[in-house]
Legacy VTK file of the C-alpha trace (Angstrom):
# vtk DataFile Version 3.0
C-alpha trace
ASCII
DATASET POLYDATA
POINTS 280 float
0.232 -0.040 0.390
1.221 3.465 -0.428
1.313 5.986 2.239
-1.103 7.516 3.748
-1.661 11.539 3.163
-2.548 13.445 5.967
-4.902 14.560 4.341
-6.410 11.062 4.215
-5.510 9.701 7.583
-8.192 12.831 8.794
-10.496 12.172 5.969
-10.467 8.499 7.909
-11.787 10.257 10.915
-14.143 11.955 9.486
-16.454 10.155 7.416
-19.601 11.871 8.015
-18.288 14.708 5.686
-16.802 12.751 3.277
-17.658 13.135 -0.569
-16.795 10.862 -3.474
-13.942 12.739 -4.383
-12.354 11.889 -1.251
-12.538 8.634 -1.682
-10.942 8.382 -4.835
-8.576 10.128 -3.549
-8.167 7.882 -0.571
-7.874 4.674 -2.972
-5.318 6.624 -5.132
-2.954 6.573 -1.955
-3.711 3.182 -1.691
-2.794 0.900 -5.357
0.906 -0.193 -5.286
0.633 1.833 -9.089
1.508 5.066 -9.907
-1.649 7.432 -11.039
-1.794 7.806 -14.423
-4.541 11.391 -14.310
-4.082 11.849 -18.275
-4.335 8.358 -19.760
-7.404 6.760 -17.888
-10.778 5.040 -17.974
-10.770 5.365 -14.591
-13.426 8.876 -14.108
-16.271 9.782 -12.460
-19.295 8.999 -14.850
-22.099 10.564 -13.387
-23.527 12.389 -10.262
-21.757 15.202 -8.499
-17.890 14.515 -7.389
-18.941 16.648 -4.951
-21.556 14.456 -2.910
-21.627 13.272 0.451
-21.125 10.046 0.486
-23.985 7.898 2.448
-22.593 4.219 1.128
-20.672 2.840 -1.253
-21.656 -0.216 -3.886
-19.002 -2.072 -5.992
-20.078 -3.626 -9.030
-19.012 -4.992 -12.393
-21.975 -3.183 -14.229
-23.900 -0.124 -12.694
-27.067 -1.342 -14.477
-30.079 -0.049 -13.913
-30.801 -3.297 -11.372
-27.330 -2.605 -10.103
-27.989 1.431 -9.968
-32.204 0.508 -8.350
-30.387 -1.587 -5.470
-27.941 1.060 -4.592
-30.404 3.095 -3.680
-32.457 0.400 -1.350
-29.079 -0.011 0.374
-29.509 3.810 0.594
-25.283 3.992 -0.861
-25.374 7.229 -3.508
-20.919 6.493 -4.771
-21.275 3.011 -6.765
-17.665 1.883 -7.884
-18.160 0.227 -11.396
-15.287 -1.618 -13.181
-16.875 -1.771 -17.008
-18.538 1.791 -19.089
-21.376 2.867 -17.598
-22.753 4.185 -20.995
-22.274 0.808 -23.589
-18.562 1.746 -24.571
-15.172 1.800 -23.324
-14.838 5.538 -23.294
-18.765 6.640 -22.377
-18.998 9.147 -24.944
-22.434 10.331 -24.979
-22.600 12.189 -27.883
-24.371 10.537 -30.042
-26.864 8.949 -27.776
-27.092 12.436 -26.608
-31.411 11.709 -27.627
-31.714 8.176 -26.853
-33.904 7.476 -24.428
-32.700 4.748 -22.705
-29.009 6.606 -21.659
-31.182 10.459 -20.934
-33.887 7.525 -18.664
-30.066 5.669 -17.437
-28.939 9.778 -16.592
-32.107 11.516 -14.884
-32.219 8.139 -12.255
-29.292 8.588 -11.393
-29.637 12.589 -10.867
-32.919 11.943 -9.140
-31.113 10.217 -6.684
-27.960 12.147 -6.238
-25.803 9.235 -7.383
-22.325 9.433 -8.441
-20.652 6.759 -10.269
-16.852 6.366 -10.903
-15.027 3.783 -13.000
-11.713 1.570 -11.404
-10.400 -0.683 -14.135
-7.546 0.525 -15.278
-5.923 0.987 -11.600
-6.997 -2.264 -10.012
-5.932 -4.126 -13.018
-2.957 -1.945 -12.367
-1.943 -2.639 -9.167
0.728 -5.347 -7.763
-1.445 -8.112 -7.504
-4.384 -6.919 -9.494
-7.400 -7.091 -7.889
-10.236 -8.556 -10.113
-7.491 -11.762 -10.884
-6.925 -12.064 -6.427
-11.102 -11.937 -6.469
-11.222 -14.059 -8.983
-8.973 -16.772 -8.044
-10.264 -16.944 -4.919
-13.603 -17.360 -5.831
-12.139 -20.421 -7.789
-10.568 -22.165 -5.330
-7.137 -21.911 -7.219
-4.802 -20.424 -5.239
-3.025 -24.228 -4.138
-3.003 -24.286 -8.132
-0.869 -21.010 -9.068
2.178 -21.496 -10.131
5.356 -20.106 -8.262
3.525 -16.842 -7.329
1.347 -16.421 -10.709
-2.163 -15.392 -10.921
-2.376 -16.104 -14.687
-0.596 -19.966 -15.128
-2.176 -23.104 -12.700
-1.610 -26.358 -12.677
-4.014 -28.630 -11.901
-3.849 -32.248 -11.587
-4.198 -34.288 -14.610
-8.201 -34.066 -15.712
-10.118 -34.478 -18.950
-11.623 -30.992 -20.632
-14.984 -32.251 -20.315
-14.745 -32.761 -16.357
-12.847 -28.649 -15.942
-15.777 -27.274 -17.797
-18.613 -28.901 -15.831
-16.722 -27.993 -12.847
-16.069 -23.936 -13.863
-20.710 -24.583 -14.844
-20.974 -26.165 -10.919
-19.329 -23.043 -9.616
-20.868 -20.595 -11.649
-24.108 -21.830 -12.244
-25.495 -19.021 -13.976
-22.480 -18.606 -16.185
-23.031 -19.331 -20.575
-20.221 -21.415 -20.800
-18.309 -22.331 -23.677
-15.764 -24.687 -24.649
-13.649 -25.196 -27.623
-11.514 -28.395 -27.689
-11.851 -32.242 -27.389
-13.865 -32.991 -24.315
-11.862 -36.157 -23.549
-8.655 -34.525 -23.698
-6.617 -34.590 -20.547
-4.481 -31.607 -19.253
-3.003 -29.764 -16.378
-1.738 -26.145 -17.472
-4.878 -23.676 -17.225
-3.999 -20.061 -18.007
-6.462 -17.359 -17.210
-7.124 -14.245 -18.904
-10.054 -12.553 -17.657
-12.589 -10.260 -19.374
-12.153 -9.364 -22.694
-7.934 -9.146 -23.523
-8.282 -9.767 -26.663
-6.855 -12.175 -28.936
-2.986 -11.544 -29.096
-2.669 -12.003 -24.472
-4.789 -15.332 -25.186
-2.645 -16.029 -27.979
0.246 -15.970 -25.567
-1.034 -18.101 -23.332
-2.506 -20.678 -24.946
0.869 -20.853 -27.043
2.855 -21.312 -23.619
4.480 -24.541 -23.614
2.957 -25.482 -19.462
-0.816 -24.006 -20.904
-3.659 -26.333 -23.025
-6.213 -24.357 -21.489
-6.835 -20.464 -21.389
-10.146 -19.333 -20.109
-11.405 -15.950 -20.880
-14.137 -13.669 -20.613
-14.665 -13.390 -23.900
-13.458 -13.370 -27.524
-14.719 -12.316 -31.334
-15.955 -16.149 -32.452
-13.079 -16.096 -36.203
-10.334 -15.112 -33.198
-8.999 -17.175 -30.562
-12.359 -19.711 -30.606
-11.525 -20.523 -34.263
-7.664 -20.602 -33.083
-8.380 -22.758 -30.673
-10.602 -24.775 -33.309
-8.060 -25.126 -35.973
-5.570 -26.546 -33.413
-7.906 -29.050 -31.429
-8.981 -30.528 -35.456
-4.932 -30.549 -36.108
-5.441 -33.558 -33.148
-3.104 -30.602 -30.637
-3.551 -30.613 -27.104
-5.314 -26.852 -26.690
-9.012 -25.647 -25.932
-10.203 -22.334 -24.869
-13.402 -21.736 -22.711
-15.072 -18.205 -22.776
-17.482 -17.814 -19.126
-18.898 -14.906 -20.554
-17.005 -11.425 -19.436
-19.044 -10.302 -16.018
-18.713 -13.639 -14.604
-14.906 -13.639 -15.623
-14.467 -10.515 -13.967
-17.065 -9.331 -11.266
-15.441 -11.197 -8.384
-12.442 -9.099 -8.441
-15.216 -6.793 -7.833
-16.322 -8.332 -4.435
-13.056 -8.169 -2.975
-13.095 -4.824 -3.696
-15.443 -4.017 -1.646
-13.506 -6.162 1.741
-10.074 -4.287 -0.129
-12.117 -0.485 0.774
-13.233 -1.792 3.591
-9.644 -1.869 5.119
-9.490 1.610 4.954
-12.181 3.350 4.605
-14.801 3.362 7.821
-17.343 4.099 9.362
-19.267 3.499 5.519
-21.312 0.749 4.728
-19.815 -0.454 1.775
-21.574 -3.498 0.375
-20.841 -5.149 -3.261
-24.084 -5.888 -5.938
-23.255 -8.569 -8.804
-24.878 -8.076 -11.695
-27.262 -11.051 -13.151
-26.433 -12.960 -16.570
-28.076 -10.948 -19.292
-27.759 -14.052 -21.423
-30.719 -16.851 -21.397
-30.929 -19.808 -22.985
-34.526 -20.617 -24.957
-35.588 -24.448 -23.241
LINES 1 281
280 0 1 2 3 4 5 6 7 8 9 10 11 12 13 14 15 16 17 18 19 20 21 22 23 24 25 26 27 28 29 30 31 32 33 34 35 36 37 38 39 40 41 42 43 44 45 46 47 48 49 50 51 52 53 54 55 56 57 58 59 60 61 62 63 64 65 66 67 68 69 70 71 72 73 74 75 76 77 78 79 80 81 82 83 84 85 86 87 88 89 90 91 92 93 94 95 96 97 98 99 100 101 102 103 104 105 106 107 108 109 110 111 112 113 114 115 116 117 118 119 120 121 122 123 124 125 126 127 128 129 130 131 132 133 134 135 136 137 138 139 140 141 142 143 144 145 146 147 148 149 150 151 152 153 154 155 156 157 158 159 160 161 162 163 164 165 166 167 168 169 170 171 172 173 174 175 176 177 178 179 180 181 182 183 184 185 186 187 188 189 190 191 192 193 194 195 196 197 198 199 200 201 202 203 204 205 206 207 208 209 210 211 212 213 214 215 216 217 218 219 220 221 222 223 224 225 226 227 228 229 230 231 232 233 234 235 236 237 238 239 240 241 242 243 244 245 246 247 248 249 250 251 252 253 254 255 256 257 258 259 260 261 262 263 264 265 266 267 268 269 270 271 272 273 274 275 276 277 278 279
């Protein structure tokens, strides 16, 4: 952790007057990486940063359901890992007349909510906060290869059995698998969220990794690569868990992490529901 400034220390003792901006300043003091204000999506997305905090909600996406739940819990500061307004930079000019965007913004303003994104620096802090939460949720700490949160070594198993265990751990998930169900392996690479084909392929190409688990991918990129590898008889497979499920335990851990230095305020994790359903 970084050294807490005198101002931050004072705020810890006076949380009845803590603003959302003050909370962010404390976060900046506690991540282990330098804070890059110039090039980051970790900014306020809606609401008045100088609102006094009644409570904090951490979440993956600040969806309408999450906003409503925050209001029920009397928590007006929402810290979300992903965009609020449907694109990475939360650009709004192109949707300024869109009824869905306008209704969401109206709800935020009417309830004096404040939404701040915590993405880049939560990944950059050491260890990566999202991976810490996911490894804890998965129960994979004992399988970590050295001090890595990305590469794991398991007792030999089949792809089918491994995928079934994932589904058991995340029953609400839509888990998709590319690879031979009977393939036997020991090495797993974890690439949460949507890291892109370069990172997914880099992991899958390692000699000590036979299976890569990720959040999502374009179907013509890593999934097709894994399909060709399988059809060539190579011991490689790719599993997509869905973006939300692959990262949101990291935002559950974020609530716990915040509680270590934000005292006297309710801090709640509100999970996102699985957005997809499958016709029966």
